[in-house]
N, C-alpha and C positions, 0 to 999 in steps of 0.2 A: 953050637946052639943047643944040642941035646943035653949038654952038661947042666944047663940052667932050667931044664924042663920044657924047652920050646921045641916043637917038632917042626922041621923045615917044611914038611908037606902041608902045613897049615898057614904058611906065610906066602903072600903074594907080593912081589916087588913090582910097584906100579911106575909107569913112565908118565911124565907130565904130558898133557894133551891127548892121551890115549883113552878111549872109552872102553870100560870093562863091563861086561854083562854078567851079573850074578843071578839072573832069573827073576828074583823078587825086586831087584833094583839094578840100576846102572850107576857107575861112578866114574868121574873124570877128574884126575888130579890137575890143579892149576898152579902155575908158578907164583910164589909170593916172595917178598924181599924182606929179609931179616938180617941179623948178623951171623947167622948160620944158615945152611940150606933149608928151605922151608917150602911147603906147598899147602894149598887149601884143596877143597873138594866141591864138586857139583855132584849131588846125589839125586838121581832121577828115578822116580817111581812112575807107574803108569800115568797117573793124573796129578802128580805132586812133585814139585821141584824145590830142592834145598841147596843153598850155597853156604859153605862153611869157610870162613877166612879169619884167622887170628895169627898173632905173632908176625905182623907185617907192618912196613912203614908206609905202604901205598897200595891202592887198588887201581891205580892208573892202568888203562889198557884192558881192564876186566869189565865185562858187562853181564848182567844177569836180569834181563827184563822180565817183569811180571812173574818172578818166582813166588812160590807160596811161603817160603820161610827163609829168612836171612839170618844166619848166625855169624855175626860180624864183630870184630874186635872194636871196642869203644873204650880205650884204655884210660884216657884222661881229658880234662879240658885244659886249655892253655893256662887259664888262671890258676887252676889247682896245681898244675905242674910248677909254675913260677913260684907259688907260695911254698911248696914243699922244698924247692931249691933254696929259697931265702931262709927258711927255718933251719935247714941243715947247715947252710953256710954260717949262720950265726953261732952255732955250737961246734963248728968245725967237725961235723960228721961226714962220713963217706956219703957221697951224693950220686946214687945210681941214676937219678932222674936226668942228669946231663945227657946221657946216651939214649934216653927214651924217645926223644923226638926223631931220632935216626933209626929206630928199630920197631916202633909201635905206632899203631894208628890212633889218632885222637878221636874223641866223640864227634867233633866237628867234621872231620874227614869222613867218618862213618856215615853221619847224617847226610852229607853231600852225596855219597854213593847211593844211599837208600832212596833219597828223593829223585835221583836220576833213574832208578831202576824199579822201584816198587810199583805194583799195581794196586787197585782199589781194595783188593782182599788180602794183600800180602801182610805177613807178620814179621817181626824182627825181634832178636834178642841180642843185646850187647854182650859180647864175650870178653873175657880177660880184662874186666874192669879192675883198676887198681884200687886196692883197699889198704889204707895206711894202718899199720899196727903199732 
C-alpha cells in the first residue's frame, strides 16, 4: 500500500452491519447486490440521516424511514433501456445494456423505495444515472 502513496494507518476496513463512530458522524455499511462485492452506507449525524446506495440491482430488505437525504441509484427507465438495446442491435454493436437489469437499479425501483421510505421533508438525488455518449 505504501508504494502507491497510501498509508495503511489512514484506512479503515469496515464490516457490513457494524456501526462505526467517527465523532462527527456515524457510518453503517449496508450490503448491496451487484456483479462484484458492493456496499452502501448509512451516514448518521446528530440530527441528519443520509443513505447512499448505488451499483445495486435491488434495495429489497433495506429500510430507511424518514431519512433526510437519499442518494439512490436511478440508472435507467425500462423504456430507455429497451430503446438503447434496440439501437445497438440494429448496428450490431456491443450491448452493455443486456446486463444492466441484473446489476443496476432502475428509476422505477428507486422511486418505489423512496415512496416507501421518505418523510415530508426528505430530499433525494438519483445517483449513477446513465448518460448515453
